[in-house]
Each structure stands twice: as C-alpha cells, then as structure tokens.
Residue frames relative to the residue before (quaternion, step in Angstrom):
aa qw qx qy qz dx dy dz
M 1.0000 0.0000 0.0000 0.0000 0.00 0.00 0.00
K 0.6014 0.5691 -0.3553 0.4339 3.55 1.10 -0.63
F 0.6360 0.5511 -0.3193 0.4357 3.36 1.09 -0.92
T 0.6599 0.5363 -0.2917 0.4381 3.54 1.00 -0.97
K 0.6610 0.4818 -0.3163 0.4806 3.60 0.97 -0.80
V 0.6699 0.4647 -0.3349 0.4723 3.58 0.95 -0.63
A 0.5940 0.5362 -0.3638 0.4768 3.68 1.06 -0.56
V 0.6707 0.4907 -0.2922 0.4733 3.54 0.86 -0.95
L 0.6561 0.5151 -0.3055 0.4592 3.53 0.90 -0.87
L 0.6545 0.5037 -0.3027 0.4757 3.54 0.95 -0.82
A 0.6420 0.5172 -0.3209 0.4663 3.62 0.96 -0.82
V 0.6547 0.4890 -0.3144 0.4832 3.57 0.88 -0.81
F 0.6521 0.4956 -0.3157 0.4790 3.62 0.93 -0.76
A 0.6691 0.4949 -0.3153 0.4561 3.57 0.90 -0.73
L 0.6306 0.5163 -0.3228 0.4813 3.63 1.10 -0.62
A 0.6317 0.5528 -0.3110 0.4458 3.55 1.03 -0.77
T 0.7425 0.4356 -0.2250 0.4565 3.58 1.00 -0.69
V 0.5780 0.5433 -0.3718 0.4822 3.55 1.34 -0.22
P 0.4357 -0.7068 0.4847 0.2749 3.61 -0.78 1.00
M 0.3864 -0.7197 0.5304 0.2268 3.55 -1.07 0.70
F 0.5203 -0.6447 0.4421 0.3440 3.56 -1.02 0.79
G 0.7283 0.3723 -0.2895 0.4971 3.67 -1.08 0.72
Q 0.6795 0.5147 -0.3197 0.4137 3.58 1.07 -0.24
L 0.4617 0.6729 -0.4478 0.3653 3.59 1.24 0.09
T 0.0194 -0.7906 0.6116 0.0255 3.65 -1.00 0.74
A 0.0987 -0.7443 0.6569 0.0692 3.55 -1.32 0.41
T 0.1438 -0.7857 0.5889 0.1234 3.63 -1.09 0.39
G 0.0119 -0.7758 0.6308 0.0030 3.51 -1.27 0.46
T 0.2957 -0.7276 0.5799 0.2166 3.51 -1.33 -0.04
S 0.0927 -0.7849 0.6111 0.0434 3.54 -1.22 0.47
Q 0.4491 -0.6676 0.5206 0.2858 3.52 -1.04 0.71
I 0.1502 -0.7772 0.6052 0.0843 3.41 -1.27 0.59
K 0.1202 -0.7914 0.5993 0.0028 3.56 -0.86 0.92
V 0.0853 -0.7641 0.6393 0.0149 3.59 -0.85 1.04
V 0.0893 -0.7757 0.6230 0.0469 3.59 -0.86 1.00
R 0.1571 -0.7648 0.6189 0.0858 3.59 -0.69 1.13
T 0.2289 -0.7846 0.5541 0.1581 3.60 -0.59 1.12
E 0.5318 -0.6237 0.4695 0.3282 3.49 -1.20 0.50
W 0.0032 0.8065 -0.5912 -0.0010 3.48 -1.27 0.43
I 0.0944 -0.7391 0.6620 0.0805 3.50 -1.36 0.33
S 0.0793 -0.8007 0.5931 0.0274 3.44 -1.07 0.91
F 0.0472 -0.8018 0.5929 -0.0572 3.53 -0.93 0.85
S 0.1098 0.7852 -0.6061 0.0627 3.54 -1.01 0.88
V 0.3542 -0.6824 0.5905 0.2454 3.52 -1.17 0.50
T 0.1945 -0.8388 0.5065 0.0455 3.64 -0.57 1.16
T 0.6801 0.4416 -0.3144 0.4936 3.67 1.17 0.17
A 0.5357 -0.5684 0.4962 0.3790 3.47 -1.25 0.17
L 0.7558 -0.4080 0.3111 0.4069 3.48 -1.38 0.24
P 0.3916 -0.7292 0.4961 0.2624 3.62 -0.63 0.94
T 0.2128 -0.7537 0.6046 0.1454 3.61 -1.00 0.69
L 0.1221 -0.8003 0.5856 0.0405 3.60 -0.55 1.13
T 0.0941 -0.8036 0.5858 0.0460 3.59 -0.72 0.93
I 0.2254 -0.7367 0.6256 0.1230 3.51 -1.02 1.05
P 0.2871 -0.7909 0.5083 0.1835 3.65 -0.34 1.16
A 0.7048 -0.4506 0.3715 0.4027 3.52 -1.36 0.22
N 0.8290 0.1624 -0.1275 0.5197 3.67 -0.97 0.75
S 0.6786 0.4228 -0.3149 0.5115 3.53 1.09 0.68
L 0.2794 -0.7544 0.5611 0.1950 3.56 -1.13 0.40
T 0.6902 0.4563 -0.2760 0.4891 3.58 1.29 0.08
S 0.3501 -0.7449 0.5237 0.2200 3.51 -0.83 1.01
N 0.6432 -0.4320 0.4482 0.4459 3.52 -1.47 -0.04
S 0.4239 -0.6411 0.5722 0.2861 3.51 -1.33 0.27
D 0.0097 -0.7838 0.6209 -0.0037 3.52 -0.90 0.82
N 0.4136 -0.7500 0.4762 0.1993 3.59 -1.12 0.73
V 0.2388 -0.6879 0.6692 0.1483 3.42 -1.22 0.83
V 0.1402 -0.8116 0.5618 0.0785 3.62 -0.50 1.07
V 0.0837 -0.7970 0.5977 -0.0239 3.45 -0.87 1.25
Q 0.2556 -0.7310 0.6176 0.1374 3.56 -1.33 0.50
T 0.0105 -0.8206 0.5702 -0.0378 3.54 -0.68 1.02
A 0.0898 0.7832 -0.6132 0.0508 3.61 -0.95 0.86
W 0.0100 0.8217 -0.5682 0.0419 3.58 -1.12 0.61
N 0.0247 -0.7190 0.6893 0.0858 3.47 -1.44 0.22
L 0.0080 0.8570 -0.5085 0.0829 3.49 -0.23 1.35
G 0.4963 -0.6389 0.4935 0.3193 3.52 -1.26 0.44
P 0.7159 -0.4983 0.2930 0.3915 3.62 -1.25 0.24
S 0.5442 0.6306 -0.3847 0.3977 3.57 1.30 -0.30
H 0.6906 0.4038 -0.2746 0.5335 3.60 1.27 -0.36
S 0.1788 0.8380 -0.4959 0.1406 3.58 0.78 1.01
T 0.6565 0.5452 -0.3444 0.3914 3.63 1.06 -0.09
G 0.7307 -0.4708 0.2052 0.4497 3.65 1.25 0.12
V 0.3669 -0.6390 0.6373 0.2254 3.39 -1.60 0.27
Q 0.0958 -0.7998 0.5914 0.0366 3.51 -0.80 1.05
V 0.2138 -0.6975 0.6632 0.1672 3.66 -1.20 0.63
C 0.0451 -0.8290 0.5544 -0.0586 3.52 -0.63 1.22
V 0.1696 -0.7668 0.6095 0.1087 3.60 -1.22 0.57
S 0.0624 0.7495 -0.6585 0.0260 3.53 -1.17 0.79
A 0.3819 -0.6832 0.5661 0.2587 3.53 -1.33 0.17
A 0.5301 -0.6572 0.4596 0.2754 3.47 -1.15 0.80
G 0.7417 -0.2331 0.1603 0.6081 3.48 1.29 -0.44
A 0.7373 -0.3849 0.2961 0.4697 3.59 -1.28 -0.29
L 0.4696 -0.6363 0.5168 0.3279 3.49 -1.24 0.61
A 0.2697 -0.8019 0.5259 0.0879 3.54 -0.88 1.18
G 0.4807 -0.6411 0.5202 0.2956 3.54 -1.14 0.71
T 0.4361 -0.6916 0.5039 0.2787 3.58 -1.14 0.49
G 0.7814 0.3594 -0.2269 0.4570 3.51 -1.28 0.16
S 0.8038 -0.2411 0.2236 0.4957 3.64 -1.04 -0.81
N 0.5052 0.6750 -0.4054 0.3532 3.59 1.26 -0.31
T 0.1899 -0.7986 0.5635 0.0928 3.63 -0.70 1.06
D 0.4225 0.6963 -0.4829 0.3217 3.67 1.15 -0.01
T 0.0853 -0.7581 0.6430 0.0673 3.58 -1.25 0.53
I 0.3155 -0.6802 0.6282 0.2077 3.53 -1.32 0.30
P 0.3899 -0.7501 0.4867 0.2202 3.61 -0.34 1.23
V 0.6176 -0.5623 0.4115 0.3647 3.54 -1.25 0.55
N 0.6757 0.4966 -0.3239 0.4381 3.57 1.01 -0.73
E 0.5949 0.5292 -0.3698 0.4788 3.62 1.25 0.25
I 0.5908 0.5241 -0.3433 0.5083 3.52 1.37 -0.01
F 0.1006 -0.8603 0.4997 -0.0003 3.61 -0.63 1.09
V 0.1339 -0.7541 0.6366 0.0904 3.61 -0.99 0.76
T 0.2582 -0.7444 0.5960 0.1551 3.51 -1.06 0.81
P 0.3530 -0.7535 0.5169 0.2012 3.58 -0.34 1.27
K 0.6445 -0.5271 0.3862 0.3970 3.58 -1.19 0.59
T 0.7675 0.0653 -0.0699 0.6339 3.67 1.01 -0.66
G 0.6958 0.4604 -0.3416 0.4327 3.45 -0.34 1.29
S 0.6379 -0.5499 0.4005 0.3609 3.50 -1.24 -0.11
P 0.6532 -0.4965 0.3792 0.4278 3.58 -1.16 0.33
T 0.0915 -0.8225 0.5612 -0.0126 3.58 -0.81 1.03
A 0.4404 -0.7077 0.4908 0.2536 3.57 -0.81 0.95
L 0.4292 -0.6367 0.5471 0.3333 3.58 -1.00 0.74
G 0.7101 0.4430 -0.3455 0.4245 3.49 -1.26 0.59
S 0.6915 0.5029 -0.2890 0.4306 3.50 1.32 -0.25
G 0.7578 0.3779 -0.2212 0.4837 3.65 1.13 -0.01
T 0.3428 -0.7068 0.5728 0.2342 3.53 -1.27 -0.21
A 0.1996 0.8150 -0.5171 0.1689 3.66 1.10 0.61
C 0.8323 0.2233 -0.1782 0.4750 3.54 -1.21 0.62
G 0.5822 -0.5733 0.3737 0.4390 3.53 1.26 0.25
V 0.6090 0.5480 -0.3380 0.4632 3.64 1.23 0.17
A 0.4423 -0.6779 0.5227 0.2675 3.56 -0.84 1.11
G 0.8321 0.2415 -0.1965 0.4591 3.53 -1.01 0.92
A 0.5803 0.6251 -0.3686 0.3696 3.59 1.29 -0.10
V 0.2942 -0.7329 0.5988 0.1329 3.49 -1.26 0.62
A 0.3137 -0.7402 0.5552 0.2133 3.58 -0.77 0.88
Y 0.3396 -0.7529 0.5424 0.1538 3.46 -0.82 1.22
T 0.7825 -0.0979 0.1139 0.6043 3.51 0.94 -0.94
S 0.1412 -0.7702 0.6136 0.1017 3.49 -1.25 0.38
Y 0.2117 -0.8050 0.5432 0.1104 3.61 -0.80 1.02
D 0.4536 -0.7157 0.4689 0.2492 3.49 -0.84 0.89
T 0.0525 -0.8251 0.5625 -0.0049 3.57 -0.70 1.10
T 0.3330 0.8027 -0.4401 0.2261 3.57 1.28 0.49
T 0.7132 0.3726 -0.2319 0.5465 3.44 1.30 -0.33
A 0.6583 -0.5071 0.3898 0.3969 3.66 -1.23 0.43
A 0.6466 0.5032 -0.3084 0.4834 3.63 1.06 -0.73
G 0.6698 0.4927 -0.2870 0.4755 3.60 0.97 -0.87
R 0.6360 0.5299 -0.3614 0.4291 3.68 1.04 -0.32
K 0.7206 0.3650 -0.2307 0.5424 3.62 1.27 -0.20
N 0.1687 0.7364 -0.6418 0.1317 3.57 -0.87 1.05
P 0.0192 -0.8685 0.4954 -0.0025 3.54 0.73 1.14
T 0.7019 0.4724 -0.3111 0.4328 3.61 0.96 -0.61
G 0.5186 -0.6944 0.3785 0.3250 3.62 1.29 -0.25
T 0.2730 -0.7201 0.6242 0.1314 3.48 -1.38 0.50
S 0.1971 -0.7570 0.6083 0.1341 3.60 -0.88 0.85
E 0.0801 -0.7856 0.6134 -0.0126 3.58 -1.00 0.94
N 0.2690 -0.6962 0.6471 0.1556 3.53 -1.27 0.70
I 0.0882 -0.8021 0.5894 0.0385 3.61 -0.39 1.14
P 0.2741 -0.7891 0.5284 0.1515 3.55 -0.45 1.20
V 0.0322 -0.7834 0.6204 -0.0190 3.63 -0.91 0.98
Y 0.0822 0.7794 -0.6186 0.0553 3.59 -1.09 0.77
V 0.3596 -0.6796 0.5901 0.2460 3.56 -1.34 0.18
D 0.0002 -0.7740 0.6332 -0.0072 3.55 -1.06 0.84
L 0.1489 -0.8174 0.5534 0.0588 3.55 -0.38 1.35
G 0.3081 0.7997 -0.4784 0.1915 3.61 1.20 0.24
S 0.7635 0.3396 -0.2094 0.5078 3.62 1.04 -0.68
Y 0.5177 0.6419 -0.3918 0.4080 3.51 1.33 0.14
A 0.4576 -0.7523 0.4045 0.2473 3.60 -0.58 1.16
N 0.7535 0.3121 -0.1753 0.5514 3.51 1.26 -0.65
D 0.3535 -0.6621 0.6031 0.2701 3.53 -1.06 0.75
V 0.3804 -0.7266 0.5327 0.2088 3.53 -1.18 0.56
A 0.5959 -0.5822 0.4264 0.3524 3.56 -1.17 0.65
V 0.5699 -0.5325 0.4985 0.3783 3.55 -1.27 0.43
D 0.3102 0.7208 -0.5347 0.3136 3.58 -0.60 1.23
T 0.4187 -0.6135 0.5712 0.3494 3.53 -1.27 -0.12
Y 0.1396 -0.7860 0.6002 0.0499 3.58 -0.80 1.02
T 0.0940 -0.8218 0.5619 -0.0035 3.54 -0.93 0.95
G 0.1237 0.7709 -0.6181 0.0921 3.49 -1.16 0.61
T 0.4891 -0.6664 0.4972 0.2637 3.50 -1.35 -0.13
L 0.2019 -0.7301 0.6376 0.1404 3.53 -0.90 0.93
N 0.2066 -0.7512 0.6146 0.1235 3.55 -1.09 0.85
L 0.0727 -0.7819 0.6191 -0.0007 3.57 -0.77 1.06
V 0.0121 0.7933 -0.6061 0.0568 3.56 -0.96 0.92
A 0.2212 -0.6771 0.6789 0.1779 3.56 -1.28 0.61
Y 0.0894 -0.8090 0.5785 -0.0541 3.55 -0.82 1.18
A 0.1229 -0.7698 0.6222 0.0718 3.51 -0.90 0.97
N 0.0302 -0.8180 0.5745 0.0027 3.62 -0.62 1.06
C-alpha cells in the first residue's frame, strides 16, 4: 500500500510540473500615435432676415443674422478667425419688376466699427466681403473654441446714395456668410 501511495503521489507531482496547453503567455509593447486634425464649424441659426423700408424713408430696419462659430486650430493659424458677410449679387425685384438693389446698398455693422457696405472689401479672402468680427488665435487658448460663439450680425439696406428709387416690391437675394481661419 505504501508503494501505491508513493506512486500516486509521484504521478500527481509529475502532472503538476507539466505545463498545460493554452497557458503560455508573451508580452510586447507598441507605440501609439494620435493625430488631432484641425477644424472649423459654422452655421446660420436664424431664418432669413426681412428688411422693411418704410414710407418716406430710404433706410430699412436692421435685422440680425445669427451665426454660431466653433474651432480647434493648429499654431499655423495664429492671426485669427474671421466671420465675414458678402452678397451673391444685387437684390432683385419679383414678378415683372426689373428694379434691383445694388450690393453696395446692403450694409453690415461690424462688431467693432461703423456700418460698411457689402461689395467694398476683401475679407476672408472673398471679394466684396465685410468682416463682421475677428477672433484672436495668437495664443494656444485662443486657437480652441470647441463649444462655439454665437454672434448677431446686423444687416440693413440704405438707398440714400442710390440714384434711383426702387419700385414697391419684395426684393430677394443671397447673403454669403463664412468663417475663415488665416
């Protein structure tokens, strides 16, 4: 019986020292690289403004176009983010009316400055555009605005320098708005 106990004990000991299949492990390391690309987002958050020129006046009411701008830029864009407005062309009368309101009679009031006629500048790299505002991106903190900034851009029409009065009608056109990182 002693012999059997020793044989069983040796068999258990032998099995305990033999590696089990599936139990082998190895380790290693790998480099990881994450590239965060720069981005800028821009949206118009209001409906089309309706400007009304009242009787005995050549100047419309001012109405706001509300925009939302957000960005995360690299250091190469250290001179700023601009929000600019331009017009696709003159405002055209509807129906058989052939009158138009020229672009230079549409005004935007920049955040810091005087009312400026569209068609008179080259802001945001766009001919005829007026810069409404410019955000400083010279610091690392200024290059990130991921939650966004909302702006009210006041727009109005002033026919005071226009030689021709326009017929009573509805005039339509397109404002182009852009956020530009330079």
